[in-house]
C-alpha atoms as one frame of an Amber mdcrd trajectory, in Angstrom:
protein
   8.822-103.749-139.549   9.586-100.328-141.028  10.404 -99.044-137.544  12.754
-102.022-137.035  14.573-101.321-140.311  14.920 -97.626-139.452  16.324 -98.418
-136.003  18.680-101.022-137.521  20.021 -98.604-140.135  20.498 -95.909-137.519
  22.435 -98.379-135.346  24.651 -99.403-138.218  25.316 -95.717-138.991  26.357
 -95.011-135.372  28.595 -98.128-135.336  30.207 -97.095-138.640  30.873 -93.602
-137.292  32.281 -94.950-134.056  34.484 -97.313-136.045  35.784 -94.493-138.277
  36.499 -92.262-135.288  38.508 -95.087-133.655  40.526 -95.516-136.850  41.188
 -91.767-136.888  42.320 -91.724-133.266  44.861 -94.521-133.955  46.788 -92.039
-136.114  47.023 -89.280-133.448  50.410 -89.076-131.741  51.686 -87.463-128.573
  55.165 -85.980-128.936  57.675 -85.654-126.043  60.457 -83.157-126.741  63.659
 -82.487-124.817  65.228 -79.335-126.218  68.393 -77.331-125.787  67.320 -73.697
-125.723  69.912 -71.020-126.427  70.182 -67.937-124.196  70.657 -65.071-126.652
  71.436 -62.582-123.831  74.187 -64.891-122.589  75.043 -66.692-125.846  77.582
 -68.991-124.193  74.766 -70.488-122.083  71.800 -72.755-122.803  69.132 -74.561
-120.840  67.322 -77.883-121.185  63.513 -77.993-121.334  60.880 -80.653-121.700
  57.554 -80.178-123.450  54.826 -82.090-125.174  52.848 -81.600-128.336  50.655
 -83.465-130.816  50.954 -84.900-134.278  49.311 -87.145-136.854  50.556 -90.098
-138.879  50.267 -89.384-142.590  51.080 -91.319-145.782  54.691 -92.211-146.357
  55.346 -93.173-142.733  55.695 -89.598-141.484  54.338 -87.800-138.438  53.067
 -84.313-139.265  53.422 -81.659-136.531  54.481 -78.089-135.825  58.031 -76.878
-136.132  57.735 -75.181-132.718  56.899 -78.537-131.119  60.325 -79.898-132.075
  62.359 -76.677-132.317  65.840 -76.902-130.766  65.190 -80.568-130.026  67.906
 -82.809-128.684  65.749 -85.895-128.091  62.280 -86.899-129.300  59.845 -89.631
-128.314  56.377 -90.337-129.695  53.437 -92.288-128.358  50.370 -93.473-130.262
  46.804 -93.202-129.056  45.796 -96.165-126.880  49.411 -97.267-126.282  51.822
 -96.664-123.413  55.075 -97.470-125.166  57.169 -94.531-126.418  59.273 -94.762
-129.570  62.349 -92.721-130.479  61.727 -90.246-133.342  63.851 -87.982-135.455
  63.156 -84.824-137.439  63.066 -85.606-141.170  62.199 -82.098-142.375  61.301
 -78.787-140.824  59.939 -75.459-142.053  60.299 -72.831-139.340  58.755 -70.377
-141.831  55.452 -72.284-142.020  55.738 -73.852-138.532  55.628 -77.397-139.910
  57.730 -80.451-139.399  57.811 -84.127-140.472  59.119 -86.789-138.066  60.299
 -90.332-138.754  60.235 -93.452-136.522  62.602 -96.230-137.494  60.837 -98.949
-135.479  58.181-100.404-137.818  56.198-101.697-134.836  55.122 -98.088-134.186
  53.009 -98.078-137.368  51.471-101.558-136.950  47.703-101.540-137.480  47.429
 -97.782-138.078  45.698 -96.171-141.056  47.419 -92.988-142.178  45.310 -89.818
-142.315  44.847 -88.234-145.711  44.573 -84.611-146.827  41.412 -82.654-147.576
  41.089 -79.179-149.135  41.183 -75.658-147.807  38.105 -75.427-145.563  35.370
 -72.817-146.007  33.955 -70.396-143.459  31.407 -72.122-141.169  32.708 -75.568
-142.145  32.745 -77.947-139.141  36.096 -79.271-137.914  37.331 -81.578-135.165
  40.667 -80.814-133.439  42.580 -83.768-131.986  45.535 -83.549-129.644  46.966
 -83.791-126.172  46.414 -80.352-124.524  46.991 -79.365-120.918  44.419 -80.483
-118.397  44.880 -84.247-118.847  47.090 -86.909-120.312  44.651 -88.689-122.672
  43.520 -87.743-126.151  41.288 -84.699-126.448  38.802 -83.898-129.239  37.131
 -80.509-129.562  34.562 -79.492-132.179  34.242 -76.110-133.812  33.807 -74.248
-137.069  36.020 -72.223-139.351  35.644 -68.524-138.544  37.989 -66.881-141.033
  40.549 -67.667-143.715  43.095 -64.900-144.308  46.741 -63.949-143.889  47.996
 -63.902-140.316  51.397 -63.594-138.625  52.839 -66.959-137.618  54.144 -66.509
-134.078  56.933 -69.068-134.576  58.581 -67.337-137.512  57.127 -63.847-137.495
  56.270 -64.178-141.174  52.785 -63.730-142.615  51.006 -66.562-144.445  47.490
 -67.834-144.999  45.919 -69.085-141.772  42.588 -70.643-140.759  40.873 -69.159
-137.700  38.671 -71.632-135.737  36.541 -71.425-132.631  37.381 -74.920-131.385
  39.053 -74.875-127.950  42.841 -74.942-128.508  45.294 -75.022-125.608  49.041
 -75.626-125.003  49.798 -79.216-126.000  47.324 -79.097-128.898  50.093 -77.700
-131.122  50.816 -79.926-134.076  47.569 -81.844-133.818  45.373 -82.257-136.889
  42.109 -80.463-137.546  39.841 -82.822-139.477  36.748 -82.269-141.588  34.927
 -85.262-143.089  37.766 -87.439-141.796  40.497 -85.595-143.693  43.211 -83.192
-142.480  42.365 -79.587-143.399  44.935 -77.918-141.131  47.453 -78.242-138.309
  46.851 -76.518-134.965  49.360 -73.683-134.690  48.612 -70.985-132.111  45.979
 -69.125-130.068  45.326 -65.548-129.155  45.925 -65.128-125.458  43.155 -63.623
-123.312  40.620 -64.507-125.998  37.701 -66.918-126.022  38.353 -69.800-128.360
  40.312 -68.034-131.087  42.777 -70.510-132.503  44.686 -70.759-135.768  45.585
 -73.570-138.093  48.299 -73.906-140.653  46.037 -74.567-143.669  46.337 -77.709
-145.717  47.521 -75.686-148.742  50.678 -74.719-146.751  51.138 -78.362-145.612
  50.987 -79.619-149.207  53.455 -76.933-150.368  55.884 -77.973-147.599  55.609
 -81.693-148.461  55.974 -81.071-152.204  59.006 -78.901-151.454  60.646 -81.814
-149.595  60.182 -84.404-152.371  63.761 -83.806-153.603  65.086 -84.210-150.043
  65.872 -80.516-149.641  63.783 -77.745-148.094  63.855 -74.487-150.049  61.106
 -72.554-148.314  58.494 -69.981-149.272  59.724 -67.262-151.644  59.676 -63.507
-150.940  59.459 -60.985-153.736  61.752 -58.496-151.984  59.587 -55.435-152.570
  57.873 -52.838-150.442  54.470 -51.575-151.580  52.055 -48.792-150.747  48.271
 -48.829-150.832  46.607 -46.880-153.629  43.442 -45.781-151.801  44.210 -42.094
-151.447  42.438 -40.022-154.202  45.313 -37.525-154.577  47.848 -40.347-154.915
  45.740 -42.002-157.594  45.351 -38.728-159.532  49.123 -38.188-159.300  49.700
 -41.549-161.039  46.815 -40.923-163.428  44.827 -43.999-162.480  41.167 -44.335
-163.554  38.372 -45.756-161.414  38.675 -49.233-162.977  42.389 -49.640-162.191
  43.534 -50.996-158.869  46.830 -52.140-157.464  49.736 -51.287-155.183  52.555
 -48.800-155.713  56.127 -50.254-155.668  58.219 -48.019-153.389  61.235 -50.274
-152.843  62.936 -53.088-154.727  65.644 -54.928-152.821  68.953 -55.009-154.696
  69.252 -58.813-154.594  65.599 -59.758-155.078  64.186 -61.789-157.989  62.597
 -58.589-159.351  65.577 -56.204-159.080  66.237 -56.251-162.836  62.617 -56.206
-164.041  60.704 -54.021-161.564  61.237 -50.320-160.805  60.253 -47.981-157.992
  57.115 -46.194-159.166  55.676 -49.242-160.980  52.128 -50.200-160.027  51.428
 -53.905-159.383  47.960 -54.626-160.760  47.839 -58.471-160.892  49.681 -61.596
-159.660  49.442 -64.651-161.874  46.312 -63.132-163.462  44.606 -62.333-160.145
  43.616 -58.679-159.759  45.340 -56.787-156.913  43.004 -54.449-155.033  44.013
 -50.987-153.854  44.431 -52.307-150.299  46.815 -55.055-151.503  44.406 -57.946
-151.284  43.340 -60.512-153.894  40.160 -62.529-154.190  41.210 -66.139-153.607
  37.630 -67.456-153.405  34.400 -65.699-154.240  33.872 -62.793-151.824  36.979
 -63.837-149.793  40.112 -61.731-149.874  43.617 -62.039-148.484  47.128 -60.599
-149.072  48.299 -60.681-152.717  51.299 -62.713-151.664  48.955 -65.681-151.339
  49.493 -66.437-155.046  53.258 -66.161-154.633  53.157 -68.640-151.746  51.457
 -71.131-154.025  54.675 -71.435-156.095  57.810 -73.435-155.279  61.246 -71.929
-155.304  62.590 -71.841-158.824  59.150 -71.378-160.401  58.376 -68.430-162.616
  55.682 -65.943-161.591  53.916 -63.451-163.878  53.149 -59.943-162.653  51.022
 -57.317-164.412  52.239 -53.794-163.834  51.732 -50.280-165.066  54.910 -48.283
-165.816  54.660 -44.693-167.038  50.952 -45.249-167.646  51.641 -48.250-169.901
  50.412 -51.760-168.900  52.898 -54.600-169.237  53.604 -58.122-167.994  56.870
 -59.141-166.425  58.220 -62.513-165.309  60.533 -63.367-162.421  62.067 -66.583
-161.178  61.508 -67.071-157.472  64.911 -67.517-155.808  64.993 -65.956-152.346
  63.290 -66.163-148.921  62.832 -63.308-146.478  66.044 -64.326-144.756  67.986
 -63.614-147.937  66.775 -60.030-148.083  66.120 -58.646-144.575  68.894 -56.909
-142.680  67.883 -58.831-139.565  67.084 -62.498-140.147  63.898 -64.148-138.970
  63.849 -65.977-135.633  66.581 -68.644-135.442  66.090 -72.221-134.223  68.146
 -75.431-134.063  71.409 -73.502-133.778  73.476 -71.756-131.113  74.000 -67.972
-131.414  77.176 -66.449-132.821  79.189 -64.309-130.411  82.664 -62.990-129.590
  83.934 -61.641-126.271  86.781 -59.165-126.208  87.898 -57.995-122.800  84.400
 -58.437-121.391  82.751 -56.648-124.319  80.265 -59.155-125.830  79.494 -58.809
-129.577  76.798 -60.611-131.609  74.938 -60.261-134.874  71.481 -58.774-134.311
  68.756 -61.392-134.528  65.017 -61.320-133.866  65.737 -63.742-130.970  67.747
 -60.927-129.318  65.040 -58.333-129.939  62.452 -60.678-128.423  64.636 -61.392
-125.374  65.052 -57.803-124.175  63.336 -54.391-124.032  66.646 -52.499-124.298
  66.828 -50.132-127.285  63.733 -51.870-128.672  62.558 -48.968-130.862  65.815
 -48.626-132.780  66.393 -52.320-133.115  62.818 -52.940-134.335  63.414 -50.294
-136.979  66.585 -52.074-138.106  64.640 -55.349-138.240  62.245 -53.795-140.785
  64.997 -52.720-143.170  66.188 -54.526-146.288  69.785 -55.549-146.984  71.953
 -53.166-148.970  74.928 -53.971-151.214  77.395 -52.853-148.549  75.367 -53.960
-145.466  73.658 -57.302-144.961  73.879 -57.748-141.156  73.763 -55.585-138.028
  76.352 -56.092-135.282  75.587 -55.091-131.685  77.599 -54.657-128.527  75.307
 -57.074-126.674  76.518 -56.305-123.147  79.600 -55.360-121.138  80.823 -57.677
-118.397  81.905 -55.523-115.465  85.673 -55.428-114.877  88.417 -52.926-114.187
  88.994 -52.361-117.905  85.319 -51.698-118.759  84.423 -49.205-116.020  82.021
 -46.558-117.257  80.847 -48.705-120.170  78.539 -51.060-118.270  75.414 -49.162
-119.400  76.099 -50.129-123.047  73.831 -52.940-124.222  72.086 -53.851-127.500
  74.153 -51.047-129.086  74.429 -51.181-132.881  77.986 -50.681-134.151  78.616
 -48.882-137.454  82.445 -48.549-137.651  85.598 -50.164-136.299  88.573 -47.768
-136.279  86.792 -45.649-138.914  86.005 -48.573-141.241  82.526 -49.849-142.050
  81.770 -53.542-142.412  79.211 -55.661-144.231  78.401 -58.296-141.613  79.526
 -59.920-138.385  82.205 -61.941-140.167  83.846 -58.760-141.520  83.455 -57.029
-138.145  85.194 -59.930-136.400  88.033 -59.977-138.945  88.477 -56.196-138.618
  88.829 -56.416-134.800  91.216 -59.371-135.046  93.404 -57.586-137.583  93.844
 -54.341-135.623  97.479 -53.697-134.652  97.031 -50.283-133.026  96.731 -49.991
-129.278  93.059 -48.920-129.286  89.989 -50.473-130.863  87.510 -47.684-131.594
  83.869 -48.681-131.978  81.392 -46.080-133.263  77.654 -45.910-133.866  75.691
 -43.839-136.398  75.518 -40.917-134.015  79.259 -40.774-133.451  79.146 -42.235
-129.921  82.368 -44.179-129.269  83.528 -47.110-127.149  87.327 -47.392-126.797
  88.958 -50.701-125.925  92.665 -50.971-124.996  93.948 -53.961-126.907  96.980
 -54.471-124.630  94.708 -54.602-121.552  92.455 -57.138-123.276  95.426 -59.439
-124.055  96.506 -59.253-120.426  93.130 -59.756-118.698  90.907 -61.663-121.154
  91.300 -65.045-119.517  90.823 -63.659-116.024  87.542 -62.025-117.063  86.298
 -65.216-118.704  87.134 -67.228-115.596  85.474 -64.645-113.365  82.188 -65.105
-115.252  82.599 -68.861-115.702  82.727 -68.595-119.504  84.578 -71.450-121.163
  85.078 -69.974-124.661  85.544 -66.360-125.798  83.819 -67.068-129.100  81.046
 -69.286-130.471  81.813 -72.645-132.042  81.316 -71.408-135.612  84.097 -68.858
-135.087  86.380 -71.384-133.339  86.097 -73.773-136.275
């Protein structure tokens, strides 16, 4: 009898588990994306691509997925587990920073009989997880089991920015992107990326980032993750520590740059030492303890705040400890000279006599190896009061008026007829306003490109027709 009861209970447990797994699978979604992808090297051109990804139905009637699954989308369809019908979907909200997106489906039949997945908490190292999705190698739902290997800051490939990430050893492949990672039946992360040529090293957007994104969107507007707008230096060198008269019990990071338009520009100074963020001690290598014996970048406690919140920083200035406050107002895009990777928009450009001009973007830097060292250096710089965008001569279309200049490409321009400019808009207005015969472009080293304005006016349309280019400027400039 005891044996019978034990077998019966075991059978009920297996049935319950199987039932719960089936309920979970009902909420897993395959996403079909048709996207219009801009060609940043030929900004008047674009191509159409099709791809698939994964997602999960969550509370509120949303589908949670990656931003890169739906980036540049022109048409979306979604399909639930166990069904063959596809439903039209739209993007409700997107964070390219955090590689997250929320989709909506208007047809209520799509959600019939499904139980939305709920959120768990930030997983711990060695915690078991199950990754669901629709990766390459088949068309049906895939489930892989693994454990959490690490939790620390990592560069998000989609945006190039660094945030908290969860490393897992579960098999993750193309198509898994956007799928949920579950532990104890709750979402603890969203599959984001893998390390190529590695064995089962995948990364999740942690649930803490997901919750921040969803809380941000509650007012119907996405504000993003704040950036302090400061550069810091480690304080591990003994001579550097003696120079700033720091004792053995004091740790932190040295402030060596404060961006002119950052939230801290009026309260922080170069030479200050950042010792704590929101009461959390900053180590000499710039990390903070976010859980016992676990460390990550000190910006982790900045990322926890929403835009508009006030953060407290402990600093040492002239050997005197003090606490300062700052209201978080800006993202990295507001402060870097070269903006983060752009999506869901066509590039800005202007063509003048076959000379193609564009603002420098990370999309451009990624697309070519030309002048990579100099352009990467520019991408690491902060905005200045008189300079908030880099303009490049992207390429030169060969013609009789551009002979000898065809080797110019990805060439940063500093002056137009001896005048500097703040951004691409000012550059464009300067060129348009020139009444002299020659347009003189100059870089930081004094190298010049000379364009005869009269020749441009005579041959512009012929050159555009020769290269099958419909417009000599992007839509934002035409409007």
